[in-house]
C-alpha positions as CSV (number, residue, x, y, z in Angstrom):
1,M,76.7,102.3,104.0
2,N,74.8,99.8,106.2
3,I,76.1,96.4,105.0
4,N,73.8,94.4,107.3
5,N,70.6,96.0,106.0
6,N,71.5,95.6,102.4
7,K,70.3,92.0,101.9
8,R,70.8,92.0,98.1
9,R,74.5,92.5,98.5
10,T,77.0,89.9,99.3
11,N,76.1,88.2,102.6
12,M,79.2,89.0,104.6
13,K,77.7,88.6,108.0
14,E,79.7,86.0,109.7
15,V,78.1,83.2,111.7
16,K,81.1,82.1,113.7
17,K,82.0,84.0,116.8
18,F,85.6,85.2,117.1
19,P,87.3,88.0,119.1
20,P,87.2,91.3,117.3
21,P,90.3,92.3,115.4
22,D,93.0,94.6,116.7
23,S,91.8,98.3,116.3
24,K,94.2,98.9,113.5
25,F,92.8,96.0,111.4
26,A,89.1,96.9,112.2
27,Y,88.2,98.0,108.8
28,W,89.2,97.1,105.2
29,H,88.8,100.1,103.0
30,G,85.8,101.2,105.1
31,I,84.2,97.8,105.5
32,P,84.0,96.4,109.0
33,R,86.5,93.5,109.0
34,E,84.2,91.2,111.0
35,Q,81.8,91.2,108.0
36,I,84.3,89.8,105.6
37,P,84.7,86.0,106.0
38,W,88.3,85.8,104.9
39,Y,90.6,84.0,107.2
40,P,92.5,80.7,107.5
41,S,91.2,77.4,108.7
42,V,93.6,74.6,110.1
43,D,93.0,71.0,109.5
44,E,94.2,69.4,112.8
45,E,94.8,66.0,111.1
46,K,97.1,67.4,108.6
47,C,98.9,69.9,110.9
48,I,102.3,68.6,111.9
49,G,103.0,71.3,114.5
50,C,105.9,72.9,112.7
51,K,105.0,76.4,114.0
52,L,105.9,78.0,110.6
53,C,102.5,79.8,110.3
54,F,102.6,80.9,114.0
55,V,106.0,82.5,113.6
56,S,105.5,83.9,110.1
57,C,102.2,85.7,110.5
58,G,102.9,89.3,111.4
59,R,99.3,89.9,112.4
60,N,99.0,87.3,115.2
61,V,96.3,85.4,113.6
62,F,97.6,82.1,115.0
63,D,98.4,80.8,118.4
64,F,100.1,77.5,119.2
65,D,98.5,74.7,121.3
66,V,101.4,73.3,123.2
67,M,99.4,70.4,124.6
68,Q,98.0,69.3,121.3
69,H,101.1,70.4,119.3
70,K,98.9,72.1,116.8
71,A,98.5,75.6,115.2
72,V,95.3,77.3,116.2
73,V,93.5,80.3,114.6
74,T,92.6,82.6,117.4
75,R,92.5,86.1,115.8
76,P,91.1,85.4,112.4
77,Y,89.9,89.0,111.7
78,N,93.4,90.2,112.0
79,C,94.1,88.5,108.8
80,M,94.8,90.7,105.8
81,V,91.9,90.4,103.3
82,G,93.2,88.4,100.3
83,C,96.4,87.2,102.1
84,S,97.1,83.4,102.0
85,T,100.8,83.3,102.7
86,C,100.4,80.8,105.6
87,A,98.6,78.4,103.3
88,T,101.3,78.8,100.7
89,I,104.2,78.0,103.1
90,C,102.5,75.3,105.1
91,P,104.5,72.1,104.4
92,S,101.7,69.7,105.1
93,G,98.9,71.6,103.3
94,A,96.9,71.9,106.6
95,I,95.8,75.5,106.0
96,S,93.0,76.6,103.7
97,F,91.2,79.7,102.8
98,P,87.7,80.5,101.2
99,E,87.6,81.0,97.4
100,K,89.1,84.2,96.3
101,E,85.9,85.1,94.5
102,I,84.6,86.3,97.8
103,V,87.1,89.1,97.9
104,H,86.6,90.0,94.2
105,K,82.8,90.2,94.7
106,I,83.2,92.5,97.7
107,E,85.7,94.7,95.7
108,K,83.0,95.1,92.9
109,E,80.0,95.6,95.1
110,F,81.5,98.2,97.4
111,H,83.5,99.9,94.6
112,I,86.8,99.4,96.4
113,I,88.9,100.3,93.4
114,G,87.3,103.8,93.2
115,K,87.7,104.3,96.9
116,I,91.4,103.6,97.1
117,Q,92.5,106.1,94.4
118,K,93.0,108.9,96.9
119,K,94.9,106.6,99.2
120,A,97.1,105.6,96.2
121,L,97.9,109.2,95.4
122,E,98.8,109.8,99.1
123,K,101.0,106.7,99.3
124,K,102.8,107.7,96.0
125,Y,103.4,111.2,97.4
126,K,104.9,109.8,100.6
127,L,107.1,107.3,98.6
128,D,108.4,110.0,96.4
129,L,109.1,112.3,99.4
130,E,111.0,109.5,101.1
131,R,113.0,108.9,97.9
132,V,114.0,112.5,97.8
133,R,114.8,112.6,101.5
134,R,117.1,109.6,101.1
135,A,118.8,111.1,98.1
136,V,119.4,114.3,100.1
137,L,120.8,112.3,103.1
138,D,123.0,110.4,100.7
139,D,124.4,113.7,99.4
140,L,124.8,115.0,102.9
141,S,126.9,112.0,103.8
142,K,129.4,113.1,101.1
143,V,129.6,116.7,102.2
144,K,133.1,118.0,102.6
145,V,132.3,121.4,103.9
146,S,129.2,123.3,105.1
147,R,128.2,126.6,106.6
148,K,125.0,127.2,108.6
149,Y,123.1,130.5,108.3
150,E,120.4,132.1,110.4
151,L,118.9,135.1,108.6
152,V,116.3,137.8,109.4
153,G,114.5,139.7,106.6
154,H,111.7,139.9,104.1
155,F,112.1,136.8,101.9
156,F,108.8,136.7,100.1
157,D,108.3,140.2,98.6
158,R,112.0,140.4,97.7
159,N,112.1,137.0,96.2
160,V,115.3,136.3,98.1
161,I,115.2,132.4,98.0
162,N,114.6,132.3,94.3
163,K,117.6,134.7,93.7
164,I,119.8,132.4,95.7
165,R,118.5,129.3,93.8
166,E,119.3,131.0,90.5
167,F,122.8,131.8,91.6
168,L,123.4,128.1,92.7
169,E,122.0,126.7,89.5
170,D,125.3,126.1,87.9
171,K,127.4,125.9,91.0
172,D,128.8,122.9,92.9
173,C,127.1,124.1,96.1
174,D,123.6,123.6,97.4
175,I,121.3,124.6,100.3
176,V,119.9,121.9,102.5
177,D,117.9,121.7,105.8
178,L,116.0,125.0,105.0
179,H,113.5,126.2,107.5
180,L,111.4,129.4,107.3
181,E,109.8,130.8,110.4
182,L,107.2,133.5,110.1
183,A,104.4,135.0,112.2
184,S,101.9,134.8,109.4
185,I,101.6,135.2,105.7
186,K,99.4,138.3,106.1
187,G,101.9,139.7,108.5
188,C,104.7,139.3,106.1
189,F,102.9,141.2,103.3
190,R,100.6,143.6,105.0
191,E,102.6,144.6,108.0
192,K,106.1,143.9,106.6
193,A,106.9,141.7,109.6
194,P,110.3,140.0,109.1
195,S,110.8,136.3,108.9
196,V,113.6,134.0,110.1
197,L,115.3,131.8,107.5
198,K,117.7,129.0,108.5
199,F,119.7,126.8,106.1
200,T,123.0,125.0,105.5
201,L,125.2,125.8,102.5
202,V,127.1,122.6,101.5
203,S,129.6,121.4,98.8
204,T,130.4,117.8,98.0
205,K,133.3,118.6,95.7
206,Y,135.5,121.3,97.2
207,G,136.8,122.1,100.6
208,D,136.4,125.8,100.1
209,I,133.0,127.4,99.6
210,S,134.1,130.9,100.3
211,E,133.2,132.0,96.7
212,C,129.7,130.8,97.1
213,E,129.4,132.3,100.6
214,K,130.6,135.7,99.2
215,N,128.0,135.7,96.4
216,I,125.2,134.6,98.6
217,E,126.0,137.2,101.2
218,K,126.1,139.8,98.5
219,I,122.5,138.8,97.5
220,L,121.5,139.0,101.1
221,D,123.0,142.5,101.6
222,E,121.4,143.7,98.4
223,N,118.0,142.7,99.7
224,K,118.6,144.0,103.2
225,V,118.7,140.6,104.8
226,I,120.5,140.5,108.2
227,I,122.8,137.6,109.0
228,A,121.9,136.9,112.6
229,N,124.2,133.9,112.9
230,K,126.8,132.0,110.8
231,S,128.7,128.9,111.9
């Protein structure tokens, strides 16, 4: 969408000339950041030179004029759209922002809420994945004994992984750090090319997992899976 050519929409074309934003801040949900007039202004008379805004801003919007002993806005377009933390923490009230209605109007006119739904799902997926990863790492930190396996065989058509999972369902052992290496999906099924499966058998309760090992290795043997390495 060409924002500059759409005169009936919000006039976001900025008159002041400032340096462009850092590349990672160049767009706000698809809108060029330089066309959104949201950034702080500093009242020099009120500024007491405390440097709190300069130190606190993680986007380097501010610099500090040592000679004048004042905060200076030098990279305004680095500012997060809608953020006003610096104004909130300023002890002398020297920092101000435009009215928030500017942001709300842009959100409505450019359908921002609809555009971010895919990003929201992706972020939720990553957060859930990280939560599971941390839980696994926490369990691993409590591991008392483990055994690493490297296997060669046909794991898909013989449903080997699911058979092992079913066996472990009510056991105090689990499999972590599982990696499956295969030439291709078609190769596995059409040409019966073997795959390589690596995993670690762990237990957080017992120092002996020999019984689990025995049963898992029985499943492997029944499905003609070769144990290439065990440590």
